[in-house]
Short mmCIF file of the C-alpha atoms (twelve columns), coordinates in Angstrom:
data_MODEL
# 
_entry.id   MODEL 
# 
loop_
_atom_site.group_PDB 
_atom_site.id 
_atom_site.type_symbol 
_atom_site.label_atom_id 
_atom_site.label_alt_id 
_atom_site.label_comp_id 
_atom_site.label_asym_id 
_atom_site.label_seq_id 
_atom_site.Cartn_x 
_atom_site.Cartn_y 
_atom_site.Cartn_z 
_atom_site.pdbx_PDB_model_num 
ATOM 1   C CA . MET A 1   53.074 155.430 200.869 1 
ATOM 2   C CA . SER A 2   52.801 152.133 198.835 1 
ATOM 3   C CA . GLY A 3   54.936 149.217 199.698 1 
ATOM 4   C CA . PRO A 4   57.201 147.216 197.417 1 
ATOM 5   C CA . ASP A 5   56.279 145.712 194.053 1 
ATOM 6   C CA . GLY A 6   52.435 145.571 194.872 1 
ATOM 7   C CA . GLY A 7   52.368 141.857 194.321 1 
ATOM 8   C CA . MET A 8   54.713 141.867 191.210 1 
ATOM 9   C CA . PRO A 9   56.418 138.357 190.475 1 
ATOM 10  C CA . ALA A 10  60.022 137.969 191.643 1 
ATOM 11  C CA . PRO A 11  62.563 138.820 188.688 1 
ATOM 12  C CA . GLU A 12  64.022 136.172 186.378 1 
ATOM 13  C CA . MET A 13  67.957 135.939 187.348 1 
ATOM 14  C CA . VAL A 14  69.774 135.453 183.903 1 
ATOM 15  C CA . GLU A 15  73.317 134.565 183.864 1 
ATOM 16  C CA . VAL A 16  75.017 137.067 181.428 1 
ATOM 17  C CA . ALA A 17  78.699 136.138 182.118 1 
ATOM 18  C CA . ASP A 18  80.701 133.874 184.053 1 
ATOM 19  C CA . GLY A 19  79.399 134.380 187.683 1 
ATOM 20  C CA . VAL A 20  77.289 137.647 186.904 1 
ATOM 21  C CA . GLU A 21  73.514 137.433 186.935 1 
ATOM 22  C CA . LEU A 22  70.875 140.128 186.015 1 
ATOM 23  C CA . ALA A 23  67.528 140.416 187.302 1 
ATOM 24  C CA . LEU A 24  65.171 140.560 184.426 1 
ATOM 25  C CA . HIS A 25  61.577 142.010 184.547 1 
ATOM 26  C CA . ARG A 26  58.449 141.173 182.102 1 
ATOM 27  C CA . LEU A 27  56.658 144.197 182.871 1 
ATOM 28  C CA . GLY A 28  53.565 143.328 180.696 1 
ATOM 29  C CA . GLY A 29  52.343 143.650 177.301 1 
ATOM 30  C CA . ASP A 30  51.673 140.985 174.441 1 
ATOM 31  C CA . GLY A 31  53.133 142.607 171.497 1 
ATOM 32  C CA . PRO A 32  56.752 142.425 169.896 1 
ATOM 33  C CA . PRO A 33  59.549 142.689 172.417 1 
ATOM 34  C CA . LEU A 34  60.876 145.838 173.848 1 
ATOM 35  C CA . LEU A 35  63.853 146.110 176.050 1 
ATOM 36  C CA . PHE A 36  63.778 149.036 178.402 1 
ATOM 37  C CA . VAL A 37  67.020 150.122 180.566 1 
ATOM 38  C CA . HIS A 38  66.779 152.394 183.511 1 
ATOM 39  C CA . ALA A 39  69.400 155.293 184.402 1 
ATOM 40  C CA . THR A 40  72.175 155.129 187.341 1 
ATOM 41  C CA . GLY A 41  70.518 154.475 190.656 1 
ATOM 42  C CA . PHE A 42  67.122 153.227 189.485 1 
ATOM 43  C CA . ASN A 43  66.171 149.789 188.211 1 
ATOM 44  C CA . GLY A 44  63.618 148.190 185.691 1 
ATOM 45  C CA . ARG A 45  60.758 148.748 187.741 1 
ATOM 46  C CA . THR A 46  60.961 152.129 189.087 1 
ATOM 47  C CA . TYR A 47  59.347 153.846 185.765 1 
ATOM 48  C CA . GLY A 48  55.807 152.517 186.271 1 
ATOM 49  C CA . PRO A 49  53.948 155.454 184.688 1 
ATOM 50  C CA . LEU A 50  56.251 155.462 181.559 1 
ATOM 51  C CA . THR A 51  56.752 151.684 181.088 1 
ATOM 52  C CA . SER A 52  52.922 150.972 181.741 1 
ATOM 53  C CA . ARG A 53  52.251 152.903 178.515 1 
ATOM 54  C CA . LEU A 54  54.919 151.227 176.473 1 
ATOM 55  C CA . THR A 55  53.137 147.785 177.299 1 
ATOM 56  C CA . GLU A 56  50.048 149.025 175.112 1 
ATOM 57  C CA . HIS A 57  51.919 148.147 172.102 1 
ATOM 58  C CA . PHE A 58  54.897 146.036 173.239 1 
ATOM 59  C CA . THR A 59  55.813 143.061 175.430 1 
ATOM 60  C CA . VAL A 60  58.498 145.190 177.975 1 
ATOM 61  C CA . TRP A 61  61.477 143.449 179.224 1 
ATOM 62  C CA . ALA A 62  63.711 145.429 181.861 1 
ATOM 63  C CA . PRO A 63  66.727 144.216 183.020 1 
ATOM 64  C CA . ASP A 64  68.688 145.607 186.119 1 
ATOM 65  C CA . LEU A 65  72.175 146.531 185.344 1 
ATOM 66  C CA . ARG A 66  74.856 145.245 187.868 1 
ATOM 67  C CA . ALA A 67  74.512 146.201 191.373 1 
ATOM 68  C CA . HIS A 68  71.074 147.947 190.495 1 
ATOM 69  C CA . GLY A 69  67.540 146.801 191.708 1 
ATOM 70  C CA . TRP A 70  67.688 142.828 192.278 1 
ATOM 71  C CA . SER A 71  70.788 142.533 190.421 1 
ATOM 72  C CA . PRO A 72  73.859 141.516 192.534 1 
ATOM 73  C CA . PRO A 73  77.168 143.476 192.365 1 
ATOM 74  C CA . PRO A 74  79.862 141.675 190.522 1 
ATOM 75  C CA . ALA A 75  82.704 140.073 192.537 1 
ATOM 76  C CA . ASP A 76  85.105 141.559 190.180 1 
ATOM 77  C CA . ARG A 77  83.759 145.105 190.535 1 
ATOM 78  C CA . ASP A 78  83.828 145.466 186.790 1 
ATOM 79  C CA . PHE A 79  81.307 148.375 186.174 1 
ATOM 80  C CA . LEU A 80  82.891 149.549 182.726 1 
ATOM 81  C CA . TRP A 81  79.888 150.544 180.575 1 
ATOM 82  C CA . THR A 82  81.246 148.594 177.807 1 
ATOM 83  C CA . THR A 83  80.977 145.436 180.082 1 
ATOM 84  C CA . LEU A 84  77.427 146.503 180.906 1 
ATOM 85  C CA . ALA A 85  76.567 146.787 177.066 1 
ATOM 86  C CA . ASN A 86  77.631 143.184 176.500 1 
ATOM 87  C CA . ASP A 87  75.500 142.164 179.589 1 
ATOM 88  C CA . LEU A 88  72.512 143.428 177.621 1 
ATOM 89  C CA . LEU A 89  73.514 141.459 174.598 1 
ATOM 90  C CA . GLY A 90  73.449 138.412 176.810 1 
ATOM 91  C CA . ILE A 91  69.715 139.541 177.894 1 
ATOM 92  C CA . VAL A 92  68.966 139.693 174.143 1 
ATOM 93  C CA . ASP A 93  70.272 136.373 173.713 1 
ATOM 94  C CA . HIS A 94  68.478 134.875 176.517 1 
ATOM 95  C CA . LEU A 95  65.200 136.181 175.037 1 
ATOM 96  C CA . GLY A 96  66.115 134.712 171.836 1 
ATOM 97  C CA . ILE A 97  65.349 137.782 169.832 1 
ATOM 98  C CA . ALA A 98  66.098 137.648 166.093 1 
ATOM 99  C CA . HIS A 99  68.674 140.092 165.044 1 
ATOM 100 C CA . GLY A 100 67.468 143.225 163.965 1 
ATOM 101 C CA . GLU A 101 63.926 142.674 165.591 1 
ATOM 102 C CA . LEU A 102 64.333 144.497 168.922 1 
ATOM 103 C CA . ALA A 103 62.814 147.906 169.903 1 
ATOM 104 C CA . CYS A 104 64.581 149.544 172.858 1 
ATOM 105 C CA . VAL A 105 64.003 152.559 175.238 1 
ATOM 106 C CA . GLY A 106 66.552 153.708 177.679 1 
ATOM 107 C CA . HIS A 107 67.236 156.615 179.921 1 
ATOM 108 C CA . SER A 108 71.083 158.061 180.559 1 
ATOM 109 C CA . ILE A 109 73.232 154.898 181.389 1 
ATOM 110 C CA . GLY A 110 70.406 152.844 179.769 1 
ATOM 111 C CA . ALA A 111 70.340 154.796 176.628 1 
ATOM 112 C CA . ALA A 112 74.326 154.662 176.404 1 
ATOM 113 C CA . THR A 113 74.854 151.112 177.196 1 
ATOM 114 C CA . LEU A 114 71.868 150.013 174.691 1 
ATOM 115 C CA . LEU A 115 73.826 152.234 171.873 1 
ATOM 116 C CA . LEU A 116 77.169 150.701 173.020 1 
ATOM 117 C CA . ALA A 117 75.756 147.023 172.534 1 
ATOM 118 C CA . ASP A 118 74.464 147.849 169.158 1 
ATOM 119 C CA . ALA A 119 77.856 149.181 168.414 1 
ATOM 120 C CA . GLN A 120 79.200 145.868 169.752 1 
ATOM 121 C CA . ARG A 121 76.836 144.025 167.512 1 
ATOM 122 C CA . PRO A 122 75.784 146.354 164.768 1 
ATOM 123 C CA . GLY A 123 72.316 145.868 163.929 1 
ATOM 124 C CA . THR A 124 71.034 144.130 166.982 1 
ATOM 125 C CA . ILE A 125 68.482 147.031 167.521 1 
ATOM 126 C CA . ARG A 126 65.587 147.760 164.993 1 
ATOM 127 C CA . ARG A 127 64.857 151.133 166.399 1 
ATOM 128 C CA . MET A 128 65.448 153.028 169.473 1 
ATOM 129 C CA . TYR A 129 64.249 155.922 171.805 1 
ATOM 130 C CA . GLY A 130 67.054 157.440 174.076 1 
ATOM 131 C CA . TYR A 131 66.657 160.035 176.748 1 
ATOM 132 C CA . GLU A 132 69.807 161.637 177.101 1 
ATOM 133 C CA . PRO A 133 72.361 159.043 176.753 1 
ATOM 134 C CA . VAL A 134 75.573 159.732 178.591 1 
ATOM 135 C CA . VAL A 135 78.237 159.447 175.736 1 
ATOM 136 C CA . TRP A 136 81.184 161.854 175.801 1 
ATOM 137 C CA . ARG A 137 83.359 163.356 173.065 1 
ATOM 138 C CA . ILE A 138 86.944 162.133 173.417 1 
ATOM 139 C CA . GLU A 139 88.261 165.549 174.240 1 
ATOM 140 C CA . ASP A 140 85.485 165.631 177.472 1 
ATOM 141 C CA . GLN A 141 85.598 162.431 178.755 1 
ATOM 142 C CA . PHE A 142 86.574 161.996 182.330 1 
ATOM 143 C CA . GLY A 143 89.414 159.582 183.089 1 
ATOM 144 C CA . PRO A 144 89.242 156.607 185.399 1 
ATOM 145 C CA . GLY A 145 88.322 158.145 189.163 1 
ATOM 146 C CA . GLU A 146 87.672 161.466 187.646 1 
ATOM 147 C CA . ASN A 147 83.863 161.736 187.348 1 
ATOM 148 C CA . PRO A 148 82.612 164.229 190.163 1 
ATOM 149 C CA . LEU A 149 79.734 162.238 190.648 1 
ATOM 150 C CA . ILE A 150 81.901 159.477 192.201 1 
ATOM 151 C CA . ALA A 151 82.364 161.625 195.588 1 
ATOM 152 C CA . LEU A 152 79.131 162.939 195.515 1 
ATOM 153 C CA . THR A 153 77.254 159.658 195.611 1 
ATOM 154 C CA . THR A 154 79.330 158.177 198.146 1 
ATOM 155 C CA . LYS A 155 77.993 160.701 200.427 1 
ATOM 156 C CA . ARG A 156 74.365 159.521 199.576 1 
ATOM 157 C CA . ARG A 157 72.276 158.470 202.157 1 
ATOM 158 C CA . GLU A 158 70.890 154.897 201.990 1 
ATOM 159 C CA . GLU A 159 68.730 154.379 204.931 1 
ATOM 160 C CA . PHE A 160 65.202 155.762 205.991 1 
ATOM 161 C CA . ALA A 161 63.029 154.762 208.789 1 
ATOM 162 C CA . SER A 162 60.055 154.236 206.307 1 
ATOM 163 C CA . ARG A 163 59.147 154.924 202.598 1 
ATOM 164 C CA . GLY A 164 57.301 157.954 204.508 1 
ATOM 165 C CA . GLU A 165 60.238 159.516 205.763 1 
ATOM 166 C CA . ALA A 166 61.877 158.956 202.200 1 
ATOM 167 C CA . PHE A 167 59.283 160.383 200.515 1 
ATOM 168 C CA . GLU A 168 59.333 163.569 202.649 1 
ATOM 169 C CA . ARG A 169 62.939 163.839 201.711 1 
ATOM 170 C CA . PHE A 170 62.737 163.223 198.361 1 
ATOM 171 C CA . ALA A 171 59.886 165.296 197.482 1 
ATOM 172 C CA . SER A 172 61.314 168.202 199.156 1 
ATOM 173 C CA . ARG A 173 64.463 168.919 196.984 1 
ATOM 174 C CA . PRO A 174 65.668 168.551 193.331 1 
ATOM 175 C CA . PRO A 175 65.759 166.464 191.268 1 
ATOM 176 C CA . PHE A 176 62.750 164.555 192.702 1 
ATOM 177 C CA . SER A 177 60.914 167.824 193.814 1 
ATOM 178 C CA . GLY A 178 59.988 168.002 190.061 1 
ATOM 179 C CA . VAL A 179 58.870 164.682 189.266 1 
ATOM 180 C CA . ARG A 180 55.385 163.656 188.709 1 
ATOM 181 C CA . ALA A 181 53.855 162.354 191.899 1 
ATOM 182 C CA . ASP A 182 52.909 158.893 190.582 1 
ATOM 183 C CA . ALA A 183 56.536 158.713 189.316 1 
ATOM 184 C CA . LEU A 184 57.989 159.315 192.654 1 
ATOM 185 C CA . ALA A 185 55.852 156.413 194.103 1 
ATOM 186 C CA . SER A 186 56.973 154.248 191.810 1 
ATOM 187 C CA . TYR A 187 60.539 155.033 192.335 1 
ATOM 188 C CA . LEU A 188 59.819 154.881 196.478 1 
ATOM 189 C CA . ALA A 189 57.975 151.414 195.890 1 
ATOM 190 C CA . HIS A 190 60.509 149.764 193.940 1 
ATOM 191 C CA . GLY A 191 63.864 151.531 194.455 1 
ATOM 192 C CA . PHE A 192 64.420 150.618 198.406 1 
ATOM 193 C CA . GLU A 193 64.263 147.087 200.081 1 
ATOM 194 C CA . ASP A 194 62.713 146.357 203.330 1 
ATOM 195 C CA . LEU A 195 64.954 145.805 206.413 1 
ATOM 196 C CA . PRO A 196 63.966 143.555 209.111 1 
ATOM 197 C CA . ASP A 197 63.582 146.288 211.574 1 
ATOM 198 C CA . GLY A 198 60.942 148.000 209.418 1 
ATOM 199 C CA . SER A 199 63.265 150.545 207.846 1 
ATOM 200 C CA . VAL A 200 64.111 150.894 204.094 1 
ATOM 201 C CA . ARG A 201 67.167 150.989 202.428 1 
ATOM 202 C CA . LEU A 202 68.018 151.834 198.470 1 
ATOM 203 C CA . ARG A 203 68.516 148.928 196.510 1 
ATOM 204 C CA . CYS A 204 71.329 150.357 194.585 1 
ATOM 205 C CA . ARG A 205 74.084 150.913 197.109 1 
ATOM 206 C CA . ALA A 206 75.932 154.214 197.338 1 
ATOM 207 C CA . ALA A 207 79.274 152.523 196.538 1 
ATOM 208 C CA . ASP A 208 77.733 150.477 193.698 1 
ATOM 209 C CA . GLU A 209 76.390 153.536 192.250 1 
ATOM 210 C CA . ALA A 210 79.715 155.478 192.515 1 
ATOM 211 C CA . ALA A 211 81.481 152.527 190.950 1 
ATOM 212 C CA . THR A 212 78.937 152.607 188.139 1 
ATOM 213 C CA . TYR A 213 79.996 156.311 187.386 1 
ATOM 214 C CA . ASP A 214 83.687 155.511 187.548 1 
ATOM 215 C CA . GLY A 215 82.796 152.885 184.738 1 
ATOM 216 C CA . GLU A 216 81.371 155.605 182.635 1 
ATOM 217 C CA . TRP A 217 84.689 157.010 180.935 1 
ATOM 218 C CA . VAL A 218 84.623 154.618 178.126 1 
ATOM 219 C CA . SER A 219 81.107 155.615 177.009 1 
ATOM 220 C CA . THR A 220 82.717 157.820 173.853 1 
ATOM 221 C CA . THR A 221 81.592 158.861 170.710 1 
ATOM 222 C CA . ALA A 222 84.493 156.926 168.970 1 
ATOM 223 C CA . ARG A 223 82.648 153.432 169.962 1 
ATOM 224 C CA . LEU A 224 79.634 154.831 168.180 1 
ATOM 225 C CA . GLU A 225 80.809 156.583 165.157 1 
ATOM 226 C CA . GLY A 226 78.734 155.763 162.019 1 
ATOM 227 C CA . GLY A 227 76.249 153.874 163.531 1 
ATOM 228 C CA . GLN A 228 73.089 153.270 161.373 1 
ATOM 229 C CA . THR A 229 70.329 151.963 163.554 1 
ATOM 230 C CA . PRO A 230 67.660 154.536 163.502 1 
ATOM 231 C CA . VAL A 231 67.525 156.389 166.783 1 
ATOM 232 C CA . VAL A 232 65.851 159.379 168.213 1 
ATOM 233 C CA . ILE A 233 67.547 161.187 170.939 1 
ATOM 234 C CA . GLY A 234 65.462 163.093 173.506 1 
ATOM 235 C CA . LYS A 235 66.894 165.979 175.327 1 
ATOM 236 C CA . GLY A 236 65.730 168.185 178.279 1 
ATOM 237 C CA . LEU A 237 66.561 172.024 178.030 1 
ATOM 238 C CA . GLU A 238 66.716 172.509 181.802 1 
ATOM 239 C CA . MET A 239 70.008 170.957 182.177 1 
ATOM 240 C CA . THR A 240 72.824 170.539 184.876 1 
ATOM 241 C CA . PHE A 241 74.954 168.863 182.201 1 
ATOM 242 C CA . GLU A 242 74.871 171.280 179.168 1 
ATOM 243 C CA . ASP A 243 74.888 169.129 176.159 1 
ATOM 244 C CA . ILE A 244 74.143 165.802 177.496 1 
ATOM 245 C CA . GLY A 245 72.799 163.465 174.510 1 
ATOM 246 C CA . VAL A 246 74.291 165.839 171.828 1 
ATOM 247 C CA . PRO A 247 77.546 163.784 171.401 1 
ATOM 248 C CA . ALA A 248 75.836 160.590 170.496 1 
ATOM 249 C CA . HIS A 249 73.677 162.285 168.351 1 
ATOM 250 C CA . GLU A 250 76.673 163.710 166.494 1 
ATOM 251 C CA . ALA A 251 78.431 160.245 166.450 1 
ATOM 252 C CA . LEU A 252 75.544 158.210 164.987 1 
ATOM 253 C CA . GLY A 253 74.809 158.440 161.266 1 
ATOM 254 C CA . ASN A 254 70.995 157.628 161.422 1 
ATOM 255 C CA . SER A 255 69.728 159.975 164.570 1 
ATOM 256 C CA . ARG A 256 67.607 162.591 165.407 1 
ATOM 257 C CA . LEU A 257 67.570 164.975 168.523 1 
ATOM 258 C CA . ILE A 258 64.599 166.362 169.820 1 
ATOM 259 C CA . THR A 259 64.232 168.960 172.734 1 
ATOM 260 C CA . TYR A 260 61.858 169.305 175.380 1 
ATOM 261 C CA . HIS A 261 61.151 172.757 177.174 1 
ATOM 262 C CA . GLY A 262 61.002 172.692 180.916 1 
ATOM 263 C CA . LEU A 263 62.476 169.334 181.320 1 
ATOM 264 C CA . GLY A 264 65.756 168.212 182.846 1 
ATOM 265 C CA . HIS A 265 67.567 164.856 182.926 1 
ATOM 266 C CA . PHE A 266 64.804 163.209 185.170 1 
ATOM 267 C CA . GLY A 267 62.435 163.966 181.992 1 
ATOM 268 C CA . PRO A 268 60.974 160.454 182.088 1 
ATOM 269 C CA . PHE A 269 59.737 161.005 185.747 1 
ATOM 270 C CA . GLU A 270 58.792 164.598 185.253 1 
ATOM 271 C CA . ALA A 271 56.632 163.835 182.010 1 
ATOM 272 C CA . PRO A 272 56.456 160.122 181.607 1 
ATOM 273 C CA . ASP A 273 53.265 160.365 179.698 1 
ATOM 274 C CA . VAL A 274 55.299 162.816 177.068 1 
ATOM 275 C CA . ILE A 275 58.307 160.758 177.064 1 
ATOM 276 C CA . ALA A 276 56.203 157.431 176.426 1 
ATOM 277 C CA . SER A 277 54.273 159.026 173.731 1 
ATOM 278 C CA . ASP A 278 57.367 159.943 171.736 1 
ATOM 279 C CA . ALA A 279 58.970 156.563 172.509 1 
ATOM 280 C CA . LEU A 280 56.180 154.897 171.133 1 
ATOM 281 C CA . ALA A 281 56.025 157.280 168.137 1 
ATOM 282 C CA . THR A 282 59.680 156.642 167.179 1 
ATOM 283 C CA . LEU A 283 59.238 152.738 167.759 1 
ATOM 284 C CA . LEU A 284 56.202 152.612 165.613 1 
ATOM 285 C CA . GLY A 285 57.871 154.527 162.821 1 
ATOM 286 C CA . GLN A 286 55.692 157.659 163.590 1 
ATOM 287 C CA . GLU A 287 56.451 161.482 164.148 1 
ATOM 288 C CA . PRO A 288 57.183 162.100 167.774 1 
ATOM 289 C CA . ALA A 289 54.493 164.519 168.797 1 
ATOM 290 C CA . ALA A 290 56.521 166.646 171.442 1 
ATOM 291 C CA . ALA A 291 59.198 167.091 168.986 1 
ATOM 292 C CA . GLN A 292 60.603 170.672 168.722 1 
ATOM 293 C CA . PRO A 293 62.201 171.779 165.530 1 
ATOM 294 C CA . GLU A 294 65.036 169.670 164.380 1 
ATOM 295 C CA . THR A 295 68.442 170.496 165.707 1 
ATOM 296 C CA . LYS A 296 70.579 167.917 164.092 1 
ATOM 297 C CA . SER A 297 74.303 169.227 163.605 1 
ATOM 298 C CA . ALA A 298 75.736 168.937 160.580 1 
ATOM 299 C CA . LYS A 299 77.964 165.920 159.878 1 
# 
């Protein structure tokens, strides 16, 4: 089992709000800027097989959301997704990317917070691919403290004797049992930190991940209504959450929904080449090769 970071440089720490810093990774490439934002519990470095493909055409920047990866938790424990979206605007400002020149790829909370950021500052994003953005219809949203993932996450095991032990556990049970081997290796290499006794611990601690889920309730279609940024939304058809991704598509005025047979919410880890190819096609103004027949809902 590979060790951490593989010689990658330490991330830059960027102040995005009073007293709040995010880790920002430059993943490579020498093309136009692309902002990649991870799912809850992951970080900017855990998607190696996917993001390495994106660097073929773009300079890929990947922030770690609050309390994820190398980013510390906020002192005020503010994990509202609208706040996280504003953090992303701070990253855009730090990078000095001109308005309307940013390409984006996001997964789950990453896709949702990118959409929320663009809603807060319309036209920030030039073009975007988002895999299953977690955005709720008003009638379906959880209230504060109601998300069932909060209780489940607080029970998550955080420490293992080694990455090898973590690999055996994660590879033997869903959802990680269905991911590609190199994608799991990337998660294990970068999603854990080494402890002095030789054991490893999740970089995103269980309490912080639970607090992030509790901040999800503000991610609603009402905040996205009428957004005109070109967005392709990818959706797996092997779903635990029945229509995840569809509400965002319904709310956006210039979105397209494409579906993937055999993939679930971990699609970017299950089929990173497929998702990377469709993301690149989207950002380059081409037809996503893996697209199923159009399923866009009537507005």
